[in-house]
DOGU-17527 format. One record per residue (C-alpha): x, y, z; residue in three letters; residue number from 1. Coordinates in Angstrom, 1 decimal, m for minus. Layout:
! residues N
      x      y      z   r   k
      X      Y      Z ALA NUM
...
This chain:
! residues 306
      x      y      z   r   k
   31.6  m10.0   m5.2 MET   1
   30.4  m10.8   m8.7 ALA   2
   33.4   m9.0  m10.2 LEU   3
   35.8  m11.0   m8.1 ILE   4
   34.1  m14.3   m9.1 VAL   5
   34.3  m13.2  m12.8 MET   6
   38.0  m12.4  m12.4 LEU   7
   38.9  m15.8  m10.9 THR   8
   36.3  m18.0  m12.5 GLY   9
   36.1  m16.6  m16.0 ARG  10
   39.4  m14.9  m16.6 PHE  11
   41.3  m17.3  m14.3 HIS  12
   43.3  m14.5  m12.6 MET  13
   45.3  m15.5   m9.6 SER  14
   44.0  m14.4   m6.2 LYS  15
   46.9  m12.1   m5.7 ARG  16
   46.2  m10.3   m9.0 ASP  17
   42.6  m10.0   m8.1 VAL  18
   43.5   m8.5   m4.7 MET  19
   45.7   m6.0   m6.5 ALA  20
   43.1   m5.0   m9.1 LEU  21
   40.4   m4.5   m6.5 VAL  22
   42.7   m2.3   m4.6 LYS  23
   43.5   m0.2   m7.7 ASP  24
   39.9    0.0   m8.8 LEU  25
   38.1    0.6   m5.5 TYR  26
   40.9    1.2   m2.9 ASP  27
   39.6   m1.8   m1.0 ILE  28
   42.0   m4.1    0.8 ASP  29
   41.2   m7.7    0.5 THR  30
   42.9  m10.9    1.5 SER  31
   43.4  m14.3   m0.2 GLU  32
   41.0  m15.7    2.4 GLY  33
   38.4  m13.1    1.5 SER  34
   38.6  m14.2   m2.2 VAL  35
   38.2  m17.8   m1.2 ILE  36
   35.2  m17.0    1.0 ASN  37
   33.6  m15.1   m1.9 ILE  38
   34.1  m18.1   m4.2 GLU  39
   32.5  m20.4   m1.6 LYS  40
   29.4  m18.1   m1.4 ILE  41
   29.2  m18.0   m5.2 ALA  42
   29.4  m21.8   m5.3 THR  43
   26.3  m22.0   m3.0 GLU  44
   24.5  m19.2   m5.0 ALA  45
   25.1  m21.0   m8.3 LEU  46
   24.2  m24.5   m7.0 ASP  47
   20.6  m24.3   m8.1 GLU  48
   21.5  m23.0  m11.5 VAL  49
   24.1  m25.7  m11.9 TYR  50
   21.6  m28.5  m11.2 GLU  51
   19.2  m26.9  m13.7 ARG  52
   21.9  m26.9  m16.4 ILE  53
   22.6  m30.6  m15.6 HIS  54
   18.9  m31.6  m16.0 ARG  55
   18.5  m29.7  m19.2 PHE  56
   21.6  m31.2  m20.9 VAL  57
   21.0  m34.8  m19.8 ILE  58
   17.2  m35.0  m19.8 GLN  59
   16.4  m32.6  m22.6 GLY  60
   15.6  m33.5  m26.2 LEU  61
   18.7  m32.0  m27.8 MET  62
   21.6  m34.2  m28.8 PRO  63
   24.4  m33.9  m26.2 ARG  64
   28.2  m34.2  m26.7 TYR  65
   30.5  m35.8  m24.2 PHE  66
   34.2  m35.5  m23.6 ASP  67
   36.8  m35.4  m20.8 GLU  68
   40.2  m34.0  m20.1 THR  69
   42.7  m34.3  m17.3 SER  70
   42.8  m32.1  m14.2 TRP  71
   44.9  m31.8  m11.0 ARG  72
   43.4  m31.8   m7.5 ASP  73
   45.8  m31.7   m4.5 SER  74
   48.6  m32.9   m6.8 GLY  75
   46.6  m36.0   m8.0 LYS  76
   45.3  m36.7  m11.4 ARG  77
   41.5  m36.0  m11.8 HIS  78
   39.3  m35.6  m14.9 TYR  79
   36.9  m32.9  m16.0 VAL  80
   33.9  m34.4  m17.8 TRP  81
   31.7  m32.3  m20.0 ILE  82
   28.2  m32.9  m21.3 ALA  83
   27.2  m30.1  m23.6 THR  84
   24.7  m29.1  m26.3 ASN  85
   23.9  m26.0  m28.3 GLU  86
   22.4  m24.1  m25.4 LEU  87
   24.2  m25.3  m22.2 ALA  88
   27.4  m26.8  m20.9 ALA  89
   27.7  m29.0  m17.8 PHE  90
   31.1  m29.7  m16.2 TYR  91
   31.9  m32.2  m13.5 GLN  92
   35.3  m33.1  m11.9 ILE  93
   35.9  m36.7  m10.9 ASP  94
   38.9  m38.7   m9.7 ALA  95
   38.2  m41.4  m12.2 ARG  96
   38.0  m41.7  m16.0 ARG  97
   35.5  m44.6  m16.0 SER  98
   32.0  m45.7  m16.7 GLN  99
   31.2  m45.0  m13.0 GLU 100
   32.2  m41.4  m13.4 ALA 101
   30.1  m41.0  m16.5 LEU 102
   27.1  m42.6  m14.8 LEU 103
   27.3  m39.9  m12.1 LYS 104
   26.5  m37.5  m14.8 ILE 105
   23.9  m39.4  m16.8 VAL 106
   22.3  m41.3  m14.0 GLY 107
   19.5  m43.5  m15.2 THR 108
   19.3  m41.5  m18.5 HIS 109
   21.5  m43.9  m20.4 THR 110
   19.3  m43.9  m23.5 LYS 111
   20.2  m40.4  m24.5 VAL 112
   21.2  m39.4  m28.1 ALA 113
   24.9  m38.4  m28.0 CYS 114
   28.1  m37.9  m29.8 VAL 115
   31.3  m39.2  m28.3 THR 116
   34.7  m40.6  m29.2 ASP 117
   35.3  m44.4  m29.1 ARG 118
   36.5  m44.5  m25.5 TYR 119
   35.0  m47.6  m23.9 SER 120
   33.5  m45.8  m20.9 ALA 121
   30.8  m44.4  m23.2 TYR 122
   29.5  m47.9  m23.8 ASN 123
   27.4  m47.3  m20.7 ALA 124
   25.2  m45.1  m23.0 ILE 125
   22.9  m47.4  m25.0 ASN 126
   20.9  m44.7  m26.8 GLY 127
   21.5  m43.4  m30.4 PRO 128
   25.3  m42.8  m30.4 ARG 129
   27.5  m41.2  m33.0 GLN 130
   31.2  m41.7  m33.2 TYR 131
   33.1  m38.5  m33.8 CYS 132
   34.1  m38.5  m37.5 LEU 133
   36.8  m35.9  m36.9 ALA 134
   38.6  m38.4  m34.7 HIS 135
   38.3  m41.0  m37.4 LEU 136
   39.5  m38.6  m40.0 ILE 137
   42.7  m38.0  m38.0 ARG 138
   43.2  m41.8  m37.5 ASP 139
   42.9  m42.5  m41.2 PHE 140
   45.1  m39.6  m42.1 HIS 141
   47.9  m41.2  m40.1 ALA 142
   47.4  m44.5  m42.1 PHE 143
   47.2  m42.5  m45.4 ALA 144
   50.8  m41.3  m44.8 GLU 145
   52.0  m44.9  m45.2 GLN 146
   53.2  m46.1  m48.6 GLU 147
   51.5  m48.7  m50.8 GLY 148
   47.9  m49.9  m50.8 GLU 149
   47.4  m49.2  m47.1 THR 150
   48.1  m45.5  m47.6 GLY 151
   46.0  m45.3  m50.8 GLU 152
   42.9  m47.0  m49.3 ILE 153
   43.2  m45.0  m46.0 ALA 154
   43.4  m41.8  m48.0 ALA 155
   40.2  m42.7  m49.8 LYS 156
   38.4  m43.5  m46.5 ILE 157
   39.6  m40.2  m45.1 GLU 158
   38.3  m38.4  m48.1 ASN 159
   34.9  m40.1  m47.8 GLU 160
   34.6  m39.2  m44.2 LEU 161
   35.4  m35.6  m45.0 ARG 162
   32.7  m35.7  m47.7 LYS 163
   30.1  m36.9  m45.2 ALA 164
   30.9  m34.0  m42.9 CYS 165
   30.7  m31.5  m45.8 LYS 166
   27.3  m32.9  m46.8 ILE 167
   26.0  m32.3  m43.3 ASP 168
   27.6  m28.8  m43.2 GLY 169
   26.1  m27.9  m46.6 ASP 170
   22.7  m29.0  m45.4 SER 171
   22.9  m26.9  m42.2 ARG 172
   23.8  m23.8  m44.2 LYS 173
   20.8  m24.4  m46.5 GLY 174
   23.0  m25.0  m49.6 GLU 175
   21.3  m28.4  m50.3 ILE 176
   17.9  m29.8  m49.4 SER 177
   17.2  m32.5  m46.8 ARG 178
   16.4  m34.9  m49.7 ARG 179
   19.8  m34.2  m51.3 GLN 180
   21.5  m34.6  m48.0 ARG 181
   19.9  m38.0  m47.5 GLY 182
   20.7  m39.2  m51.0 GLN 183
   24.4  m38.1  m50.8 ARG 184
   24.9  m39.5  m47.3 LEU 185
   23.4  m42.9  m48.5 ALA 186
   25.9  m42.9  m51.4 HIS 187
   28.7  m42.0  m49.1 SER 188
   27.7  m44.8  m46.6 LYS 189
   27.8  m47.4  m49.4 ARG 190
   31.1  m46.2  m50.6 ARG 191
   32.6  m46.2  m47.2 LEU 192
   31.4  m49.8  m46.6 SER 193
   33.1  m50.9  m49.8 GLU 194
   36.4  m49.1  m48.8 LEU 195
   36.3  m50.9  m45.4 PHE 196
   36.2  m54.2  m47.3 LEU 197
   39.2  m53.1  m49.4 ASP 198
   41.1  m52.2  m46.3 ALA 199
   40.4  m55.5  m44.6 ILE 200
   41.4  m57.4  m47.8 ALA 201
   44.4  m55.4  m48.9 PHE 202
   45.5  m53.1  m46.1 GLY 203
   48.2  m53.7  m43.4 SER 204
   47.4  m55.7  m40.4 LYS 205
   46.8  m52.6  m38.3 LYS 206
   44.5  m51.1  m40.8 LEU 207
   42.7  m54.4  m41.3 GLU 208
   42.1  m54.7  m37.5 ASP 209
   41.0  m51.1  m37.2 PHE 210
   38.5  m51.4  m40.0 CYS 211
   37.2  m54.7  m38.6 TRP 212
   36.4  m53.0  m35.3 ARG 213
   34.7  m50.1  m37.1 LEU 214
   32.7  m52.3  m39.4 ASP 215
   31.2  m54.1  m36.4 ASP 216
   29.8  m50.8  m35.2 GLU 217
   29.4  m49.2  m38.7 PHE 218
   26.0  m47.7  m37.9 ASP 219
   27.6  m45.5  m35.2 ARG 220
   29.3  m43.6  m38.0 LEU 221
   26.0  m42.6  m39.4 TRP 222
   23.7  m41.9  m36.4 THR 223
   23.8  m38.2  m37.2 PHE 224
   22.0  m38.9  m40.5 ALA 225
   18.8  m39.9  m38.7 SER 226
   18.9  m37.9  m35.4 VAL 227
   17.5  m34.4  m35.8 GLU 228
   20.1  m31.7  m35.0 GLY 229
   23.0  m34.1  m34.3 MET 230
   26.4  m33.2  m35.7 GLU 231
   28.8  m35.9  m37.1 PRO 232
   31.7  m34.7  m35.0 THR 233
   32.4  m34.0  m31.3 ASN 234
   33.8  m30.6  m32.0 ASN 235
   31.3  m28.8  m29.8 LEU 236
   32.5  m30.7  m26.7 ALA 237
   36.1  m30.2  m27.6 GLU 238
   35.6  m26.4  m28.1 ARG 239
   33.8  m26.1  m24.7 ASP 240
   36.6  m28.1  m23.0 LEU 241
   39.2  m25.7  m24.2 ARG 242
   38.2  m23.2  m21.5 LYS 243
   38.9  m25.6  m18.7 ILE 244
   42.2  m26.7  m20.4 VAL 245
   43.3  m23.0  m20.5 LEU 246
   42.5  m22.7  m16.8 TRP 247
   44.4  m25.9  m16.0 ARG 248
   47.4  m24.6  m17.9 ASN 249
   47.4  m21.4  m16.0 LYS 250
   47.0  m22.9  m12.5 SER 251
   47.9  m25.9  m10.4 TYR 252
   44.3  m27.1  m10.5 GLY 253
   42.4  m27.3   m7.3 THR 254
   43.3  m28.2   m3.8 ARG 255
   40.0  m28.9   m2.0 SER 256
   36.5  m30.2   m2.5 GLU 257
   35.3  m26.6   m2.3 GLY 258
   37.7  m25.6   m5.1 GLY 259
   36.4  m28.4   m7.3 LYS 260
   32.8  m27.4   m6.7 ARG 261
   33.6  m23.8   m7.6 PHE 262
   35.3  m24.7  m10.8 VAL 263
   32.4  m27.0  m11.8 GLU 264
   29.7  m24.4  m11.1 ARG 265
   31.4  m21.2  m12.3 ILE 266
   32.5  m22.8  m15.6 THR 267
   29.1  m24.4  m16.3 SER 268
   27.3  m21.1  m15.6 VAL 269
   29.8  m18.9  m17.5 VAL 270
   29.8  m21.0  m20.6 GLU 271
   26.0  m21.5  m20.6 THR 272
   25.4  m17.8  m20.2 VAL 273
   27.8  m17.1  m23.1 LYS 274
   25.8  m19.5  m25.3 LYS 275
   22.7  m17.5  m24.4 SER 276
   24.4  m14.2  m25.4 GLY 277
   23.6  m12.7  m22.0 ASN 278
   25.8  m10.5  m19.8 ASN 279
   27.8  m12.8  m17.4 ILE 280
   28.6  m10.2  m14.8 LEU 281
   24.9   m9.1  m14.6 ASN 282
   23.8  m12.7  m14.2 PHE 283
   26.3  m13.3  m11.4 LEU 284
   25.1  m10.2   m9.6 GLU 285
   21.5  m11.4   m9.9 GLU 286
   22.4  m14.9   m8.6 ALA 287
   24.3  m13.5   m5.6 LEU 288
   21.5  m11.0   m4.9 ASP 289
   18.9  m13.8   m4.9 ALA 290
   21.1  m15.9   m2.6 PHE 291
   21.4  m13.2    0.0 PHE 292
   17.6  m12.4   m0.2 HIS 293
   16.8  m16.2    0.0 LYS 294
   15.1  m16.2   m3.3 LYS 295
   15.2  m18.7   m6.1 SER 296
   18.2  m18.3   m8.4 ALA 297
   17.6  m16.5  m11.7 PRO 298
   17.2  m18.4  m15.0 CYS 299
   19.8  m18.2  m17.7 ILE 300
   17.2  m19.2  m20.3 ASN 301
   13.6  m19.0  m19.0 PRO 302
   12.2  m20.4  m22.3 ILE 303
   14.0  m23.7  m21.8 TRP 304
   13.7  m23.6  m18.0 GLY 305
   17.3  m23.5  m16.8 PHE 306
């Protein structure tokens, strides 16, 4: 059963291919209904682990990273939301891409430290929030391709944002001290503020409006400088979302509430176990064994309690 769940839930094989492989490996005849039933059992077996991952990501002390991508359920557009950190990844499918959907994940814990893009739904979070600098670098790169002062100023802003990311990266690799990091980021912050004023004064109307909006929330470009462990980009969430994007591209999404619950739980567990460096198949075996013996589900990371 753990192998079948691995094949459909991690490697995203079709049910027909799984049936054929099980027949070749073990000379066991299975049906599509049997595979679906096994997925339902695995969903129940992993439910406790799924809730632990959720609590750890949302209520823990580590900075968390949010993002979302489209999904299909019964032919209708849905969205997969992700809340992730260095040790765990939590996925939830919702019919809406809205603050209400986000609040289903964060609940009353809206004062969490997090990294997001500038999508308005994330305004429901009122804790320390960092705008993804990678997104802004791409935005300013598009402006930099224009001719004249708009392109020149945007190129300088893009370069300054890249410098800020490099300073943080050098600090994480131990190539500069924390003091040097603070000094260099402070200089970069002053320089970027001056460049925004140049863009507002001399740039095109679109660049002017864009920099006005960013200037109003300027501190959200620098939250990472003061929150321990926080990165200046949302790359972690984007990397963790790629797994679900690959699954979406290989399938037609889900067609039932049970299918959505399976995708949420198996993806959350698989990606979290991968972060821990443990064996995924062994963990699934342990979880199913505990379920059938009516025991508490195993922990992925006992030190952190999930």
